[in-house]
C-alpha positions in Angstrom: -6.7 28.4 -10.4 -4.6 26.0 -8.4 -5.2 22.5 -7.3 -3.8 21.9 -3.9 -3.2 18.3 -2.8 -2.6 17.8 1.0 -0.3 14.8 1.4 2.6 13.6 -0.7 2.3 9.8 -0.3 1.5 7.5 -3.2 -2.2 8.5 -3.4 -1.4 12.3 -3.5 1.4 11.7 -6.0 -0.9 9.6 -8.2 -3.6 12.3 -8.2 -1.0 14.9 -9.1 0.4 12.6 -11.9 -2.9 12.0 -13.6 -4.2 15.6 -13.0 -1.0 17.0 -14.6 -1.4 14.7 -17.6 -5.1 15.8 -18.1 -4.6 19.5 -17.4 -1.0 20.4 -18.1 -1.7 24.1 -18.0 -3.0 24.0 -14.4 -1.0 24.9 -11.4 -0.8 21.9 -9.0 0.7 22.1 -5.6 1.4 19.2 -3.2 1.9 20.2 0.4 3.3 18.0 3.1 4.0 18.6 6.8 7.3 16.7 6.8 10.7 17.8 5.6 10.8 15.0 3.1 8.3 12.7 1.5 7.6 8.9 1.9 8.3 8.6 5.6 5.3 6.4 6.3 3.4 3.7 4.4 4.3 4.8 0.9 8.0 4.4 1.7 7.8 1.3 3.9 5.1 -0.9 2.5 5.3 -4.2 0.7 4.2 -3.1 -2.7 2.1 -6.1 -3.4 -0.5 -5.4 -6.2 -3.6 -7.6 -6.7 -6.4 -7.4 -9.2 -9.4 -9.0 -7.5 -8.9 -9.7 -3.8 -11.7 -7.2 -3.0 -15.4 -7.0 -2.3 -17.7 -6.4 -5.3 -18.0 -2.6 -4.5 -14.2 -2.1 -4.6 -13.5 -4.6 -7.4 -14.0 -2.1 -10.3 -11.4 0.3 -8.7 -8.9 -2.5 -8.1 -9.2 -3.9 -11.6 -8.8 -0.3 -13.0 -5.8 0.3 -10.8 -4.2 -3.1 -11.6 -4.6 -2.3 -15.3 -3.0 1.1 -14.8 0.0 -0.4 -12.9 0.5 -2.9 -15.7 0.3 -0.4 -18.6 2.4 2.2 -16.7 5.1 -0.4 -16.2 4.9 -1.6 -19.8 5.2 2.0 -21.2 8.0 3.2 -18.9 10.2 0.1 -18.3 8.7 -0.5 -14.9 11.0 -3.5 -14.3 14.1 -1.3 -14.2 12.5 1.9 -12.9 10.6 0.5 -9.9 11.0 -3.3 -10.0 7.6 -4.1 -11.5 7.3 -7.9 -11.9 4.4 -10.3 -12.2 4.0 -12.3 -9.0 2.6 -15.6 -7.8 1.3 -16.0 -4.2 1.4 -19.1 -2.0 -0.3 -19.8 1.3 1.3 -22.0 4.0 -1.1 -24.7 5.2 -0.1 -26.1 8.6 -1.6 -29.5 9.4 -2.6 -29.8 13.0 -1.6 -32.9 14.9 -4.0 -35.6 16.0 -5.2 -34.9 19.5 -5.3 -37.5 22.4 -8.9 -38.4 21.6 -8.0 -39.2 18.0 -9.5 -36.0 16.5 -7.6 -34.5 13.6 -7.2 -30.7 14.1 -8.3 -28.3 11.5 -5.6 -27.1 9.0 -4.6 -23.5 9.4 -4.1 -21.5 6.2 -1.8 -18.6 5.6 -4.5 -16.5 4.0 -6.8 -16.8 6.9 -5.4 -13.5 8.2 -7.1 -11.8 5.3 -10.4 -12.3 7.0 -9.3 -10.2 10.0 -9.2 -7.0 8.0 -12.1 -5.5 6.2 -10.0 -4.1 3.4 -8.7 -7.5 2.5 -12.1 -9.0 3.2 -14.0 -12.2 2.6 -14.0 -11.8 -1.1 -10.3 -12.7 -1.1 -11.3 -16.1 0.3 -13.8 -16.5 -2.4 -11.2 -15.6 -5.0 -8.7 -18.0 -3.5 -11.1 -20.9 -3.5 -11.0 -21.1 -7.3 -7.2 -21.6 -7.3 -6.4 -23.5 -4.1 -5.8 -27.2 -4.7 -4.9 -27.0 -8.4 -1.8 -29.0 -9.2 1.3 -27.0 -9.9 3.0 -28.2 -13.0 6.8 -28.6 -13.1 8.4 -27.2 -16.2 11.6 -28.7 -17.5 13.1 -25.2 -18.0 12.2 -24.0 -14.5 14.7 -21.7 -12.9 16.8 -23.5 -10.3 15.8 -20.7 -7.8 12.3 -22.3 -7.9 11.4 -25.7 -6.6 9.5 -28.3 -8.6 6.3 -27.3 -6.9 6.7 -23.7 -8.1 7.7 -22.2 -4.7 10.8 -20.0 -4.5 13.9 -21.5 -2.9 14.2 -18.5 -0.6 10.9 -19.4 1.2 11.4 -22.1 3.9 8.8 -24.8 4.4 8.3 -25.6 8.1 7.8 -29.2 9.2 4.2 -30.5 9.0 3.3 -27.8 6.5 2.9 -27.3 2.7 2.6 -24.4 0.4 -0.5 -24.1 -1.8 -0.7 -21.8 -4.8 -3.4 -19.1 -4.3 -2.9 -16.9 -7.3 -1.5 -16.7 -10.8 0.8 -14.1 -12.3 -2.2 -12.8 -14.3 -3.7 -11.3 -11.2 -0.8 -10.3 -9.0 2.4 -8.1 -9.3 5.1 -6.7 -7.1 6.8 -3.3 -7.0 9.4 -1.5 -4.9 6.9 1.2 -3.6 9.4 3.9 -2.7 10.9 3.7 -6.2 7.5 3.9 -7.8 6.7 6.9 -5.7 10.0 8.5 -6.7 9.3 7.9 -10.3 5.9 9.5 -10.0 7.4 12.4 -8.1 10.0 12.9 -10.9 7.2 12.9 -13.5 5.3 15.5 -11.5 8.3 17.7 -11.2 8.9 17.5 -14.9 5.3 18.8 -15.5 5.7 21.7 -13.1 4.0 20.3 -10.1 5.2 22.2 -7.0 6.1 20.4 -3.8 5.8 22.5 -0.5 7.5 20.6 2.3 7.4 21.5 6.0 4.0 23.1 5.3 1.2 22.9 7.9 -2.4 23.5 7.0 -4.0 26.2 9.2 -7.5 26.6 7.8 -9.7 27.8 4.9 -9.8 31.4 3.9 -13.4 32.5 3.0 -14.8 35.4 1.0 -17.6 37.5 2.4 -20.1 35.3 0.7 -18.8 32.2 2.5 -17.1 30.7 -0.4 -13.5 29.4 0.0 -10.8 31.3 -1.9 -7.6 30.0 -0.4 -5.8 27.8 2.1 -4.0 29.3 5.1 -0.7 27.5 5.7 2.4 27.8 7.7 5.6 27.1 5.8 9.1 26.6 7.1 11.7 27.6 4.6 15.4 27.8 5.4 14.7 27.9 9.1 12.2 30.7 8.9 8.5 30.0 9.7 6.0 32.1 7.7 2.3 32.1 7.4 0.8 32.6 3.9 -2.2 31.7 1.8 -2.5 29.5 -1.3 -5.2 30.5 -3.7 -7.1 27.4 -4.9 -10.0 26.2 -6.9 -9.8 22.6 -5.7 -8.4 21.0 -2.6 -7.8 17.2 -2.1 -7.1 15.8 1.3 -4.9 12.7 0.7 -2.9 12.6 3.9 -3.5 8.9 4.8 -3.9 8.4 8.5 -3.5 12.1 9.1 -6.5 13.0 6.9 -9.0 13.2 9.8 -6.8 15.8 11.5 -6.5 17.8 8.3 -10.3 17.6 7.8 -10.9 18.9 11.3 -8.4 21.7 10.9 -10.1 22.9 7.7 -13.7 22.5 8.6 -13.7 22.9 12.4 -16.3 20.2 12.7 -16.8 17.4 15.1 -17.4 15.0 12.2 -14.5 13.7 10.1 -13.6 10.7 8.0 -13.6 7.5 10.1 -10.1 6.4 9.5 -8.1 4.5 12.0 -4.3 4.1 11.9 -3.0 0.6 11.7 0.6 0.6 12.8 2.8 -2.2 11.5 6.5 -3.2 11.6 8.4 -4.4 8.5 11.8 -5.5 7.6 13.6 -5.7 4.2 16.4 -8.3 3.8 18.6 -9.8 1.1 19.2 -13.5 0.9 22.0 -15.6 -0.8 19.2 -17.8 -2.1 17.6 -14.9 -4.0 20.5 -13.0 -5.6 19.1 -12.4 -9.1 15.9 -12.2 -11.1 13.9 -15.5 -11.0 13.0 -16.3 -14.6 9.8 -18.3 -15.3 7.2 -18.8 -18.0 4.2 -16.5 -17.6 0.6 -17.2 -18.7 1.6 -16.2 -22.2 4.4 -18.8 -22.3 7.1 -16.1 -22.2 10.1 -16.4 -20.0 10.0 -13.3 -17.8 11.3 -12.1 -14.4 8.9 -13.3 -11.8 8.4 -12.6 -8.1 6.7 -14.5 -5.3 4.8 -13.8 -2.1 4.1 -16.1 0.8 1.4 -15.8 3.5 1.6 -17.6 6.8 -0.8 -18.4 9.7 0.1 -18.1 13.3 2.2 -21.0 14.6 4.0 -22.1 17.7 7.0 -20.0 16.4 5.1 -16.7 15.9 1.8 -15.4 17.2 0.8 -13.2 14.2 0.3 -13.8 10.5 3.5 -12.8 8.7 3.9 -12.2 5.0 7.0 -12.3 2.9 7.2 -10.6 -0.5 10.0 -10.8 -3.0 10.7 -7.8 -5.1 13.4 -6.2 -7.3 14.9 -2.8 -7.0 15.8 -0.6 -10.0 19.4 -1.4 -9.3 18.6 -5.1 -10.0 19.1 -6.2 -6.4 16.4 -8.7 -5.2 14.9 -8.1 -1.7 12.5 -9.8 0.5 10.0 -7.7 2.5 8.6 -9.3 5.7 5.8 -7.8 7.7 2.6 -8.8 9.6 3.6 -7.7 13.1 1.1 -5.0 14.0 0.8 -3.0 17.2 -2.5 -1.1 17.5 -1.4 0.4 20.9 0.9 2.8 19.1 -0.5 6.4 18.9 -0.3 8.1 15.6 2.5 10.7 15.8 2.2 14.4 14.7 4.6 13.9 11.9 5.3 10.7 9.8 9.0 10.9 10.4 8.5 10.5 14.2 7.5 6.9 13.6 11.1 5.8 13.9 11.2 7.1 17.5 8.2 4.9 18.4 9.9 1.6 17.2 10.5 -0.9 19.9 13.7 -3.0 19.6 12.0 -6.0 21.1 9.3 -6.0 18.4 11.9 -5.6 15.6 13.9 -8.5 17.2 10.7 -10.6 17.2 10.1 -9.8 13.5 13.8 -10.6 12.7 13.5 -14.0 14.3 10.4 -14.7 12.2 12.2 -13.4 9.1 15.0 -15.9 9.7 12.5 -18.7 10.1 10.8 -17.8 6.9 13.9 -16.9 4.7 17.1 -17.9 6.6 19.6 -20.6 5.7 18.1 -24.1 6.4 20.2 -26.1 8.8 17.7 -28.9 9.4 14.0 -29.5 9.1 13.2 -27.3 12.1 16.1 -24.8 12.4 17.4 -21.9 10.3 20.5 -19.8 10.4 20.7 -16.1 10.0 22.6 -15.4 6.8 20.5 -12.4 5.9 21.5 -8.8 5.2 19.0 -6.3 6.8 18.4 -3.5 4.4 15.8 -1.5 6.2 13.5 -1.7 9.2 10.3 0.3 9.4 7.1 1.2 11.3 4.4 2.7 9.2 0.7 3.6 9.7 -2.0 2.5 7.2 -5.3 4.3 7.1 -8.2 1.8 7.6 -11.8 3.1 7.2 -14.7 1.8 9.2 -16.4 0.4 6.1 -13.2 -1.3 4.9 -13.5 0.7 1.6 -11.4 3.6 0.5 -13.0 7.1 0.9 -12.9 8.9 -2.5 -15.4 11.7 -2.3 -16.3 15.4 -2.6 -17.1 17.0 0.7 -20.7 18.3 0.7 -21.4 21.8 1.8 -18.0 23.3 0.9 -18.1 25.8 -1.9 -14.9 27.1 -3.4 -14.7 30.2 -5.6 -14.7 29.4 -9.3 -16.9 26.3 -8.9 -14.3 24.1 -7.3 -14.6 21.5 -4.5 -13.0 19.9 -1.5 -12.3 16.2 -1.9 -11.1 13.4 0.4 -9.0 10.4 -0.8 -7.9 8.1 2.0 -8.8 5.0 3.9 -7.1 2.5 1.5 -5.9 0.3 4.4 -3.0 -2.1 3.5 -3.9 -1.7 -0.2 -2.6 1.8 -0.8 -0.1 0.8 -3.4 -2.5 -1.4 -5.2 -5.3 1.1 -5.4 -3.2 4.3 -5.8 -3.2 4.7 -9.5 -6.9 4.0 -9.9 -7.6 6.5 -7.2 -5.4 9.1 -8.9 -7.1 8.7 -12.2 -10.6 8.7 -10.7 -9.9 11.9 -8.7 -8.4 13.6 -11.7 -11.6 12.8 -13.7 -13.7 14.3 -10.9 -11.6 17.4 -11.0 -12.3 17.8 -14.7 -16.0 17.3 -14.2 -15.9 14.0 -16.1 -17.8 10.8 -15.3 -15.3 8.7 -13.3 -14.0 5.5 -14.9 -15.6 3.4 -12.0 -18.6 4.0 -9.8 -17.6 6.1 -6.8 -20.8 5.8 -4.8 -19.3 3.0 -2.6 -16.5 5.4 -1.6 -18.8 8.3 -0.6 -18.1 10.4 2.5 -21.5 9.9 4.2 -22.9 9.2 7.6 -21.9 5.5 7.4 -18.2 6.4 7.3 -18.2 9.4 9.6 -17.6 9.3 13.3 -18.2 11.9 16.0 -15.1 13.6 17.3 -16.0 14.1 21.0 
């Protein structure tokens, strides 16, 4: 019988991809309430992938997912399909001036913002401490788009500040997330996965014995709205920030996954100082395309902690993704595509000003000119769980005819792209009744990560 996946973002696509590999004979359906896919975080995120910036409980999943990203790219020309490159990360350290009483202020680091979000938690700081302060060797064959200290030319260095390396290419990578999603979608299509767009979940259809036999849905096709049922053996809720709403609709309970939407603005630009692949030696002494990411603390020029990530597109055009301006006052819309209507021009102008300061044309030590091409502006919602860990779990008490189950896969916070492939593989293993590749107990849907819906 069918596997129905509710949500067509990168987590839902990853589940469908690995499930279709493992069970090619099975009917798999992805349903999504929008008219097209990738209108929220999966289409507007940075696409930064890390191996070990996580707490011990999440680390096995992140290492699995990082390995899957790497092997998927190696086996499918990820560089030219979705811009996969190894990456190096830098943190800006701003030295504070000496105060009137002669006290030297504490330096502010660009990665300090990691401590404000549980999903990028304190373990990141522990990981970084082993790398920070190590000298950066200058290679004679370094690409001219990279400075002698290893930093990319496209990244400006404000006065009274320095960049410090906080990762190596062996533990970080970068992708163009929309293109990765589109590749996964194409693979799913080629294996017969069906995509039902403009489809709203209405509830579970039960047999007389109380077991679930189908999903009731409302579909809009060619302007006509019809109610129908989808027979199913397994159902996976992978709707990101909308997962609690789906959960409530299906189960009619006052308890649902404790997932909070984190709205964030982003901007993608192109710079004359980053107009081709940057070629550098990797840890294996091979000259390969390399990308860079830079993390910044709040300064007198901006009140938030921006991040700038370089990435390639499959067309070979380099881009720089800038984000970090969040606005928790924005209410999650009914549909992902309605996010554009909620964007405030003043917030985008603020982010653009910061983007120019980070990546614009230097005119002197303190000023920068706007010579950037804006490719895309975005507002997306990332699902943050109360525990700071993803929720990857069967839902207890729900019995589906044929021995199937209802699952939840959400709460990945700002690390949805990083953890997507690992989540997809683990859920596909659970669907087959296999022992998951990593322990899933930390991701259980239990009382610790439930909240009362009053």
